[in-house]
Structures are given as structure tokens and as C-alpha cells.
N, C-alpha and C positions, 0 to 999 in steps of 0.2 A: 563601053565595055562594062560588063557586070561580073562580079565574082560569083561563080556558081556554087562551088563547094570546096571545102578544106577537109582532108581526111588525115587523121592521126592514128598512130599505132597504139594498141592496147594488148596486154597479155591476158586480160579477162574482160571481154566485151560486156557480158551480162552483168558483171559487178560494176562496170562503169556507167551503165545506163541510168540508174537512179540519180547519180551525181549530176549528170547533164540535164535531167528532167528538173531537178531542184534548182538548177541555174536559170531555168525558164525556157529551155528548148523543148520542142514538141517532137516526140518520137514518131517518125513517119515510115521507117523501114526497119524491121527486126528480122534478121536472118541468122538465128543462133547456130552455132556459137561464134560465127566469124565476122558479122557485120551489123552495124546499126547506123541509121541516118536520121538526122534531126533537122527540123525546120526552125530557123531563127524567128523570134517573135516579131521582128521588124525587118523590112526589106525582103529580098527574094533569095538570099544566100542560104545554103545548108551546110551542115557540119556532120561529119561521119567519123566513126571509129572502126578499125579493122583489126582482126586478131593477128598477132605475131607471136612467135615462140620466145623472142627476147627483145627487149626494148633497145633502140639504138644507143650507142655510147656517145659521149661527148656532150656538146651543148644541147642537142635535142631540138624540139619544136617549141616555138612560142606562139600562142594564140591569144589575141586580144579581143574580148567582147566589149562592146560599148553600150552604155545605157544612160538614160536620163536619171536624175536623182540618185546618183551613185551611193551616197550615204544611206538613204532609205532602203535601197535595194540590198546593200550589204547587211544592214540590220536584219532584214527579213531572212536572208540566207544564213546568218549566224543563228537565228532562232530555229532554223530548219536543220541545224547540225553541220553546216559547212564550216570548215576551219580554214583560215587564211594565214599566210606567212606574215602579212602586214595589213593594217587597216588603211582606209583611204588616205592618201598623202598627195599633196600638191608637189609635182615634180618640176625640176628646173626647165624641162622642155615644154612646160605649160599644159601638161595633162594632169588630171587627178586620177590616180590609179591605186589598185590593190594588187598584191601578189598572193597567189594561192596554190 
């Protein structure tokens, strides 16, 4: 089984597109103002955002992107204006991750 796509809500799809492009995703579908779909740089999965009037309340959605050389990738993203809640950290569950 292959993960085809994950779709998350956004109140402003057009404003969100540059963020995901900076992360390294390739925009493959742009249907303003309601939908955008991106191709992940590795594998065959895609990621999309769709317009909603209000974001869901509560815990929400968690999406984890994985990459090689996390520290180097984060440094490049920082130089491109991406702000993170934390820098790369070794977690007790044996992952090195950032929160953003």
C-alpha cells in the first residue's frame, strides 16, 4: 500500500502556497481560491490544501515531512524566512525533529 495524498484545511490557500514551496514541495495543481496540490520531492505521495471558512478546533492535524540531512535543510529554510517553534532536537522516541 502506498500513501497517495494528505489534504489539510486552510483559510487562505493562496497565502499558504509559498510556504509549502519553500519547504521543497512542487506545486502541481492550483485551483484558486479553493485548492492546491503539491508533489513531494521523494516518493510518490502528494500533499494538498483546501479552503475552509474556519479551521477545526482542538488538536488539529499533525503532518510530518521527512528528509535527509535535517540540520542542513532547516538552515536553508531559516535563511528563506521559515520560522520554527524549535530547532532540530533528538527525541526520546529516536527521531530527530523540529516543530514549526
